[in-house]
N, C-alpha and C positions, 0 to 999 in steps of 0.2 A: 504494500500500500504506500502511496506517495503522500507525505504530509504536505498540507498546503497552508499558506498564510491566509488570513482573512481577505477575501476578495479575489484570491487566486483560483484558477480552475485546474483541477487535477487532470493529469493526462500527459502524454509525451509532448515535449516542446516542438513547435514547428518553426524551422529556420527559413526565413524568407530571403531570397536573393535581392540585393540592392538594385534599384532601378538604374538603367544606363546613365541617366542624368546625374544620379548621386555618385556613381563610380567615377565619372569624369570630374566632378567637383572635388572628390577626395584626392584624385591624382594631381589636380592643379594645386591643392593645398600642400601636398608633399613636395612638389617641385619648388614652391615658394619657400618652404621651410629649409630645404637643402640649399637654395641660393643664399638665404640669409645667413645660414650657418657657415657656408664657405666664405662669404664676404666678410664676416666678423673676424676671420683670422688673417686677413690681408691688410698690409699697410696701405695708406693713401698718400700718394706722392704729390709734389708741387711741380714746378718747372723741371726739376731733375728727372721726372718721369719720362721726359722726352728722350732721355739717354739711358736710363736704367730701369729695368723691370725687376721688382723684388717682392718677396713674400716674407712677412714677419711671422715668426713662429715662437716667440717668447725667448726666455733666457736659457733654454736647455738644448740648443742646437749642437752644442759641442759634446754631447754625451752619447750620440749614436754613431754607428760605423760609417754612415754616409750622410751627406747633407740631407736634412729632413725633407725639404721641399725642393723644387727644381733649382732654386737659387737661394743664397743667403747673403744679406747685405750688412756690412759693417760700416759704421760712421767714424770718420776721422776726428779725433779730439785733440784739444790742447790740454795743458796741465796747470791748474785743476780744471776739471770739467763738471758742470758747465763753467765757462770762463767768467771771472768776476772782475777782471781788470787787466792791465798791461803786464807782460812778462818778458823776460829775456828769452833768447832762442833756446829751445830745449830739444834734446834728442830722445829717441826711444819712447815716443808718445803712444797712447793707446788707441786701438780701434775695436769697436764692439757693436752690438746690436742696439745700444741705447741711442735713440735719435738725438740730434742736436736740439737744444731748447733755449739757448741764449739768444737774446734779441739784438745784442750789440757785438760788432766785430771789433775786438781790441787789437792793440799792437802786440804781436807775438814775438817780436825781437827788438826790444828797446835798445839793445846793445849794437844794433845795425842801423836803424833809422827811426823816424818818428811817425811812420805811416801805419795804418791798420793792416792787419794780416802779417804774412811772413815773406821775407825776401829770400830768393834763391840766387846767390851770386853766380853769374855766368862762368861756366867751367867746362872742362872736357876730360876730366880725370877718371870717370867711371865709378862703378858701385863701391869700390874700396875706399873712396874719399872719406876721410875722417874729420875734415874741416867743417864744423857745424854750420858756418855761414853759407855753405855751398849745397846743402841738402836738407830735406826733412824726411823723417821716417816714422812709421807706425807699426806696432806689433799687435797681433791678435792675442786673446787669452791662450794659455798653454792648452794644447789639445789633450784630452784625456784618453783618446784612442786614435789610431792611425786614420788619416783621411786621404781619399783619392780626389784629386782635382783633374777634371777632364772636360775641356771645352774652352770657351772664351771668358776670361776674367775681365770684367769691365770696371774701369776707374772713371769716376766723374769728379773732376778737379776744377774748382772755381779758381781762375787765374787771370793774369794780365801782364802785359809788358810794363816794366817799372814806370811809374808815374802816368800810366794809361796812355802812353805815347801811341798815336795813330800812325797807320801806314808803315809799321815796323815789323820785322820778322820776330817771331817768338818760337821757342823750341824747348820742350820738356821731355825728359826720358823717365819712364816709370819702370822700376825693377821689382819683380815679384820674387821673394826669397824665402828660403826655409831656414829658420833660426833655431839653433840648438842651445838653450840656456845653460846646459850642463858644461858645454865646452866653449861657450860664447863664440861659436863659429857659424858661418853662413854657407848655404848652397844656393846658387842662383837657379831659379825655376825657369824664368823667361823674362823678357823685357820688350818694351816697345817705345819708340820715339815719335812724338807728334811735333811736326814743324809746319809753320804757316807763315808765308811772307807778309801777310796782313792779319796778324793775330787778333787784333781788336775788332776787325770788321766794321770800322767806322763808329764803334761805341766806346765812349770814355768811361767805362765801368768794368766790373768783373765779368768774365766770359766763362760759361760752363764748357770745359773741354773734356771730351770723352776719349778714353784710351781702351783699346781692345787687345788683351794679352792672350795669345793662343797657348794653351797648355794641353799636352797629351799624356793622360794617365800618369800624373806625378803623385806619388804617395808621400805625404808629410807624416813622419812617424809620431807616435804618441810621445808626449812630453816636449814636443817642439811647438813653435809658433809660426804663423804666416806673417811675413813682413812686407810692407810696401815702402819703397824708398824712391823719392823723386828728386831730380836735379835739373837745372837749366843747362842746356848743352851749349857748346861753342858756336852753334849755328844761330843762336839768338842774337838780336841786335844789341841788347844790353841785358841787365839782370831781369829776372822774372819775379812776379809777386804771386802768392797763393793765399786763398782764404778758406777757412773751414770752421766747423764747430759753432755755427749759428743757424738759426732757422732759415735765413735768407741764403746762406752760403754753406749748405750741408754737403760737403764733399764726402764721397762714399767709394767703397770698393764692393763689387758684387761677384761672388764666386759661384760657378755652376754646381 
């Protein structure tokens, strides 16, 4: 015997198939929920999105054996970050997934000049240069497991010919390197140089320059960091300026 609550009718339950209209409505709702769920996990870019496509996945991307999503973007920072004032030129800066939040571009090398941003003194000495006035470099967090980098690594670097000089050649080389903190040694992964005879393109302001560094199946061992090092090459008309770690000038590196 089947016990019934008051108002219920005893007997086998009859299952009714939903109408075609109801099934369509349910499918549409699922599609909307999936779209909202996917979108909530992605970062929203500004003008930099013209050069870099990235997906934000939180702070745990360094704990899996491969990049968690098709790409991971690290933001280039000054020290301290967010910047709170002018500083002297500093080496071995940080790059991580924390977006730039400062609204002001400070002078990052008061020992070189009085202009906002950082100066790269024109040179042609290569990645082994240790004169801080000639380069800027950033390191990722130490990897907790080995990583394979395969594809095009994209660098978006806000830059300018010194003093925003128009109709002048600019040239910057970007080196991607494997840094071993245990031995303080480097292995170069790849590099690319961007040179333009009219770097400013008629604009007396910061220019977003994109660099694409081709990498084929390079493994960065556990315990190492990925390093980005940039220099102004001898092909530049004069020194170059770079800007980073602000909401307006959020320089980044995106790895596949």
